[in-house]
Every structure is written in structure tokens, then in C-alpha cells.
C-alpha positions in Angstrom: -113.2 -9.2 24.7 -112.3 -6.2 22.6 -109.6 -3.7 23.8 -109.5 -0.2 23.1 -106.2 1.9 22.4 -105.5 5.6 23.0 -105.4 7.4 19.8 -101.9 8.4 20.0 -100.6 4.8 20.6 -100.3 2.3 17.5 -100.1 -1.6 18.0 -96.7 -3.1 17.6 -96.2 -5.6 15.0 -96.9 -9.3 16.1 -93.7 -10.9 17.9 -91.5 -13.2 15.7 -91.1 -15.7 18.4 -93.5 -18.3 18.6 -94.2 -18.5 22.2 -95.3 -15.2 22.2 -97.7 -15.3 19.4 -100.8 -15.6 21.5 -99.9 -12.6 23.7 -101.7 -9.6 23.8 -100.1 -7.0 21.5 -97.7 -4.2 23.3 -98.0 -0.4 22.9 -95.1 1.8 22.3 -94.7 5.6 22.4 -95.1 7.3 18.9 -91.3 8.0 17.4 -90.7 11.4 15.9 -90.5 11.6 12.0 -86.7 12.3 11.3 -87.4 13.4 7.7 -90.1 15.8 8.5 -88.7 17.3 11.9 -85.9 19.6 11.4 -82.6 18.7 13.4 -81.4 21.4 15.7 -77.3 21.4 15.5 -75.1 23.2 18.1 -74.5 26.9 17.4 -70.9 26.5 16.8 -71.2 24.2 13.9 -73.3 26.8 12.0 -71.6 29.9 13.2 -67.8 28.9 13.8 -67.5 26.4 10.7 -64.2 28.3 9.3 -62.4 28.0 13.0 -63.5 24.2 13.2 -61.6 23.6 9.7 -58.6 25.5 10.9 -58.5 23.1 14.0 -58.7 20.0 12.1 -56.2 21.2 9.6 -53.7 22.0 12.3 -54.0 18.4 13.9 -53.6 16.7 10.5 -50.3 18.8 9.9 -49.1 18.1 13.3 -49.6 14.3 12.7 -47.8 14.4 9.4 -45.0 16.5 10.5 -41.4 15.2 10.1 -40.0 13.6 13.3 -37.6 15.9 15.3 -35.1 12.9 15.7 -33.6 11.2 12.6 -31.3 8.5 12.1 -28.5 8.7 9.8 -25.6 6.6 8.3 -22.4 7.5 6.6 -20.3 6.1 3.9 -16.7 6.7 3.9 -14.3 6.1 1.2 -11.1 4.7 2.8 -7.7 4.9 0.8 -4.0 3.8 1.2 -1.3 5.8 -0.3 2.5 5.2 -1.0 5.0 6.3 -3.4 7.7 4.2 -5.2 10.9 5.3 -6.5 12.4 3.4 -9.4 15.9 4.3 -10.3 17.3 3.0 -13.6 21.1 3.3 -13.8 22.9 2.7 -16.8 20.0 3.6 -19.1 21.8 3.2 -22.4 23.0 -0.4 -21.4 19.3 -1.4 -21.4 18.6 -0.3 -24.8 18.5 -3.0 -27.5 16.6 -5.3 -25.0 13.7 -5.6 -27.6 10.2 -4.4 -28.0 7.8 -5.9 -25.3 10.6 -6.9 -22.9 10.7 -5.1 -19.9 12.4 -4.9 -16.6 10.5 -4.8 -13.3 11.1 -2.8 -10.3 11.2 -4.4 -6.7 7.5 -5.2 -5.4 6.0 -3.0 -3.2 2.9 -2.9 -1.2 0.1 -0.7 -1.0 -3.3 -1.3 0.7 -2.8 -4.9 1.1 -2.2 -5.5 -2.6 1.2 -6.0 -4.4 2.7 -3.6 -7.3 5.6 -2.9 -9.3 6.6 -0.7 -12.0 7.4 -2.1 -15.4 10.1 -0.4 -17.8 10.1 -1.0 -21.5 13.5 0.3 -22.8 12.6 -0.3 -26.4 8.6 0.4 -26.1 6.0 -2.1 -25.9 5.5 -2.9 -29.6 7.7 -3.1 -32.6 6.7 0.2 -33.7 8.1 1.6 -30.6 11.5 0.3 -31.1 14.0 3.0 -31.3 13.7 6.2 -29.8 11.2 5.7 -27.2 10.5 3.9 -24.1 7.6 2.8 -22.1 6.5 2.3 -18.3 3.5 1.3 -16.7 1.9 0.2 -13.3 1.5 -3.6 -12.7 -0.8 -5.3 -10.0 1.3 -8.4 -8.8 -1.3 -9.8 -6.3 -3.1 -12.9 -7.7 -6.9 -13.3 -7.9 -7.4 -9.5 -6.9 -9.3 -6.6 -8.3 -8.7 -3.3 -7.0 -9.5 0.5 -8.2 -6.7 2.7 -7.8 -5.5 6.5 -8.9 -1.8 6.8 -9.7 0.5 9.3 -10.8 3.6 8.4 -12.8 6.6 11.1 -13.1 10.2 11.5 -14.1 12.6 13.3 -11.8 15.2 15.8 -12.9 18.6 15.3 -11.7 18.3 18.5 -9.7 15.1 17.1 -7.9 12.3 18.8 -9.7 9.7 16.5 -10.9 8.0 16.2 -14.2 4.5 15.0 -14.4 4.6 12.5 -17.0 1.2 10.9 -16.6 -1.6 10.5 -14.1 -5.2 9.1 -13.9 -7.6 11.6 -12.4 -10.1 8.9 -12.4 -10.2 5.4 -10.6 -8.5 2.6 -12.6 -9.6 -0.7 -12.4 -6.8 -3.5 -12.1 -7.7 -7.1 -11.8 -6.0 -10.4 -12.1 -9.0 -12.4 -11.8 -9.1 -13.3 -15.4 -5.5 -13.7 -17.2 -7.0 -13.3 -20.8 -8.3 -9.6 -19.9 -4.7 -8.4 -18.9 -6.2 -5.8 -16.8 -3.3 -6.0 -14.1 -1.5 -3.5 -16.5 -2.1 0.1 -17.2 0.4 1.3 -19.9 1.8 4.7 -20.9 4.3 5.6 -23.6 6.6 8.6 -23.0 8.2 10.8 -25.6 11.6 10.2 -27.3 14.7 9.0 -25.4 16.8 12.0 -27.1 14.0 14.8 -25.8 14.5 13.1 -22.3 18.1 13.4 -22.6 18.2 17.2 -23.7 15.6 17.9 -21.0 17.8 16.7 -18.1 15.6 13.8 -17.2 18.2 11.3 -18.2 21.4 12.5 -16.6 24.7 10.8 -16.2 23.2 7.7 -18.1 20.4 7.4 -15.3 16.5 7.7 -15.1 14.4 8.2 -12.0 10.8 7.2 -12.2 8.3 8.1 -9.1 5.0 6.4 -9.0 2.3 7.5 -6.6 -0.4 4.7 -5.9 -3.5 5.4 -4.1 -5.4 2.2 -3.5 -9.3 2.9 -3.0 -10.8 0.3 -0.3 -14.1 -1.2 0.1 -16.8 1.7 1.2 -17.1 1.6 5.0 -20.9 2.3 6.0 -21.5 3.2 9.7 -24.3 4.1 11.8 -24.3 8.0 12.8 -25.7 9.0 16.3 -29.2 10.3 16.3 -29.7 13.7 14.7 -31.9 16.1 16.7 -33.5 18.9 14.6 -34.0 21.2 17.5 -30.3 20.9 18.8 -27.3 22.2 16.4 -24.0 22.4 18.1 -21.7 25.1 16.4 -18.0 24.4 15.9 -15.7 25.2 18.7 -14.5 28.9 18.6 -12.1 28.4 21.7 -9.3 29.3 19.9 -10.8 32.2 18.5 -11.9 33.5 21.8 -8.4 33.0 23.2 -6.8 34.7 20.1 -9.2 37.7 20.9 -8.0 37.6 24.5 -4.5 37.9 23.4 -5.3 41.0 21.2 -7.4 42.8 23.7 -4.8 42.4 26.6 -7.8 42.3 28.9 -6.7 40.9 32.4 -3.0 40.5 31.4 -1.0 40.0 34.4 2.7 39.5 32.9 4.7 41.3 30.3 7.5 39.8 28.0 10.1 42.3 26.7 11.8 41.3 23.3 14.2 43.5 21.5 12.3 46.4 23.3 8.8 45.2 22.3 6.3 44.7 25.0 4.0 41.7 24.7 1.4 41.6 27.4 0.0 38.0 28.4 -1.8 35.8 30.9 0.5 33.9 33.3 -1.9 31.1 33.8 -2.3 30.5 29.9 1.2 30.7 29.2 2.3 28.4 31.8 -0.4 25.9 31.0 1.0 25.7 27.4 4.9 25.6 28.2 6.6 23.8 31.3 9.3 26.2 30.9 7.2 29.3 31.2 5.6 27.6 34.2 8.9 27.3 36.1 9.7 30.9 35.3 6.4 32.2 36.3 5.5 30.0 39.3 8.4 27.7 40.1 11.6 28.6 42.2 13.6 29.5 38.7 11.0 32.6 38.4 11.7 34.0 41.7 11.9 37.8 41.8 10.0 40.0 39.3 7.4 37.7 37.8 5.3 40.5 36.4 8.1 41.7 33.6 10.3 39.2 32.0 13.0 39.9 29.4 13.5 37.4 26.8 17.0 37.3 25.6 18.2 35.7 22.1 14.9 35.9 20.2 13.5 38.0 17.7 10.4 40.2 18.4 8.4 38.7 15.3 9.3 35.0 16.3 8.2 35.8 20.0 4.8 37.2 18.7 4.1 34.1 16.5 5.2 31.8 19.6 2.6 33.9 21.7 0.0 33.3 19.0 0.5 29.6 18.7 0.2 29.5 22.7 -3.2 31.0 22.6 -4.7 29.6 19.3 -2.9 26.3 19.0 -2.2 27.4 15.2 0.4 29.5 13.1 -0.2 33.0 12.3 -1.6 33.0 8.3 1.0 32.4 6.0 0.4 32.7 2.2 3.2 30.8 0.7 6.4 29.3 2.1 8.8 31.9 0.8 12.2 32.7 2.1 10.9 34.9 5.0 8.6 32.4 6.3 11.2 29.5 5.9 13.3 31.8 8.1 10.5 32.2 10.4 10.0 28.2 10.6 13.6 27.9 11.5 13.6 30.5 14.5 10.0 29.1 15.6 11.8 25.5 15.9 14.5 27.0 18.2 11.8 28.8 20.2 9.6 25.6 20.4 12.7 23.5 21.6 13.9 26.1 24.0 10.0 26.3 25.8 9.4 22.5 25.3 6.6 22.8 23.1 6.7 19.7 21.1 3.4 20.1 18.9 4.7 23.5 17.4 8.2 21.8 17.2 6.8 18.9 15.1 4.7 21.4 12.9 8.1 23.3 12.2 9.7 20.0 11.3 7.1 19.1 8.9 7.0 22.3 7.3 10.9 22.6 6.6 11.0 18.9 5.5 9.0 19.6 2.3 10.6 23.0 1.6 14.3 21.7 1.4 16.5 23.1 -1.2 20.1 22.9 -2.3 20.9 26.4 -0.6 19.6 25.9 2.8 19.7 22.1 3.5 22.8 22.3 5.2 21.8 25.0 7.5 18.4 23.2 8.2 20.6 19.9 9.0 22.6 21.6 11.5 19.7 23.2 13.0 18.0 19.4 13.0 21.2 18.2 14.7 21.5 20.8 17.4 17.8 20.7 18.5 17.4 17.0 18.4 15.0 16.8 15.3 15.5 13.3 14.2 12.9 13.1 11.2 14.2 16.6 10.1 17.7 15.5 10.2 17.1 12.2 8.2 15.1 14.1 5.5 18.1 16.4 5.0 20.5 13.6 4.6 18.2 11.8 2.2 17.6 14.8 0.3 21.5 15.5 -0.1 22.5 11.9 -0.9 19.8 11.5 -3.5 19.6 12.5 -7.1 23.5 13.6 -7.3 23.0 16.8 -5.1 26.1 16.4 -2.8 28.3 18.4 -5.0 25.9 21.6 -5.1 25.4 21.3 -1.3 29.2 21.5 -0.7 29.4 24.6 -2.9 26.9 26.4 -0.8 27.6 28.5 2.2 25.6 26.7 4.4 27.8 23.6 4.1 30.6 25.8 5.5 28.7 26.4 8.7 27.7 22.7 8.7 31.3 22.0 8.9 32.5 24.2 11.5 29.2 23.9 13.7 28.2 20.0 13.6 31.1 18.0 11.9 30.0 15.1 13.3 26.8 15.3 11.0 28.9 14.9 8.1 30.1 11.4 9.3 26.2 10.4 9.7 25.8 11.6 6.1 28.7 9.7 4.6 27.8 6.5 6.4 24.2 6.8 5.2 25.3 7.4 1.6 27.8 4.3 1.9 24.7 2.1 3.0 22.7 3.4 0.3 25.2 2.5 -2.3 25.9 -1.1 -0.7 22.4 -1.7 -0.9 22.2 -0.8 -4.8 25.2 -3.0 -5.3 
């Protein structure tokens, strides 16, 4: 029996399955010739190809863009600092000790390591014997290794330091291997006769000061995640309050000092000073609370006091000259008067580092009257150190000290007596 197929149908290839080999062949519809038939693409692929490329580029850039939140860490170089003062009395008696032989200072600790200052009266080597001497910093801690910055200086008999030597780069001190002898760092001074002529050896006495800064192991810590979209500016609260004081906007109280008027804001002044709070809001201030006269104070001092109340900082001062030092003394009195402890401590700190022979007695009297213990101790130590007592006694301030605060003299002599007994 023959089978005829329509002309548009072609027989399928015989099936590969053995069970179907005897079955009649099937027919399938003709398939279009993909090579000969043109393919019809959507119109936007042909007409809008530049836009398509731009869209793809934008998507890729968004995928590769740096994340908005980044993590960070910080390495902090921590240090420990101290100053050791080594006084060599009877300098000439130590001469002839021999080259390479030395005298150690008392041990002192900085950053967990023990140190001392070595003094070679006749130098380190035989060639140094005679008119030169040598000092060095020594690491005493055993099996230790540390990097330090240090500064050696000689102190003039009037208190002025002379920078003899310093390391502006970290120096490695180690006692891990005794053969390397790196626990020492040597410096040779110029001739002894030159020191005597310059005043650094006075009354057969030499004073050596050594600043030591120990560089500790770096500390690495994680920093909070940083958002690129959020940048917080620094606080400008003090700047805004300073502008408020200058503009006088909303001022509700006036202070009169030496005839000069200073407008201010009650709530701000009272918040910063409990004394002002009592005057403005408490029973002490009953009466006229809108206009207060300040007695026994200079107008520039009160202006600086108001500036600190509003901005928590002192007015700009280029250098601590005589006028600025007087301002610090008056501000200290004002800070004590109005119970502003932070301002009082700031004034104490500035005065501690600006002591001199002419004014130390006046400042000592001021410190005693206003209970400034640290400033008082600094003045007494300044007077008793480096033979300054004769110059202080000859100053005008000493006469005022004797009249106003005679008890301070007892404290000063007792302190000197204790210091001398410790030396003996």
C-alpha cells in the first residue's frame, strides 16, 4: 500500500528507537530558512541604539561606584614624658675622677622604663681628660628595648636654660644584648672653663636637666563607620555665643564697671557663675536686677571675664608680656570672686610658666590669698631653686609679701629646709 504526501510536507528522518522502526513515518510542518529569511528586530534597537548604550553604561557605573559607608581604623602614637633635674654640687671636687668613670643620677621612671643621667667629670675617653666633661642618658631596665626623644640642657644660675643637646629623631635604646651597649647615648660638652665663664657652673655647682619622651607601642583601634553622605561640621556654639555678646541682642541686664556699661543675658551669666546666679535670681539680688554695679574691678578685666563666660576661652593674646601677665592676675582674682574654677585654673597655669624674679613674690601672695595651692607651690619651688632667694628678697614684691602674707614666708623657709635635708 502506497502513501502519498502533500507537496508542502517532507518525511521525517526514521526514528532512532528500535521499537518504532516499523512504524509509519510522521510528517512535520516546514521550518523557515533562518539564513535566507531576514530577521525583524524591534524598532528601538535600530533607531535608539545610543540611548541603549547610555543606559547600560549608567547601570555599570552604579554597580562599580564606591560604597557610601566605609570602615576605618586609626593608629595612635602614644608617648610618656618626664623631666629629670640632676644637680652636681662641688663640681671641682669631682674633677680627677678619671676618664671613663662616671657618676649616676638617681633613677627615674618614664613610660614604664627606668633611666638615669651619667656624668663623666673627666670625659669618656683619655683624650677627653682635662678641660671637658661628658653626660649621657642611660637605660637601666634589663632586657628592654625602647625608642625615645630626649633633650639635655644645662641650667644657668639665674634659671635660664641652655639647650646643650637634643635628639629630634627617635633614638633606639636597648639592653637586649650587652655587647651592643645601646643602653647609652653619649654627648660631649665643651670645655669646663667656658662653662664657668658663661655662668652655667656657678658657685661650684652644675645643674643638668633631661627631658625624656618614651614612644610606646602603636595602638590601632577601629573607627566608627564613615558615611560619605553625612559630614558633621565642628561645633560653633562658642562662636555663636560670642556674636550674641557682641550684638547685645536680647540683653536683659547691664553691668556697670568703672562707668562703662556691659549689656549681657541673665540666664547665660547665671548659668556660668553661681555667684551671679545668686545676685540675679536669689535673695542676694533683691532690688534692681537689671542694672548691677561691679566694685573693685577694672573694666578690661570684666570684659575679659564676660568673654570667657560666653565663649569658654580667653581673649586673643599674642604673647604673655607684662600687661597680659597683669591681666592674668586680675582675672584670677575675678574667677575666685565669682566661683569660676575653670578660669581660675587656666590663670594659674599661665602664671606658673611665666614666673620671674621681680614678680614671683607678688604672685605668691596672690596665690595664698585666693587659695591657689599649685601656683603657691610653683612660686616657692621657683624661689628656693637655683639660688634665686637673694634676688627675690631684693625685689619690691617681697616687701609686699612680708606685709600682706607673713605666714607664706614660714612655708617657704620650711620647704627650703626640707629640700636641703633631703640633699644631705
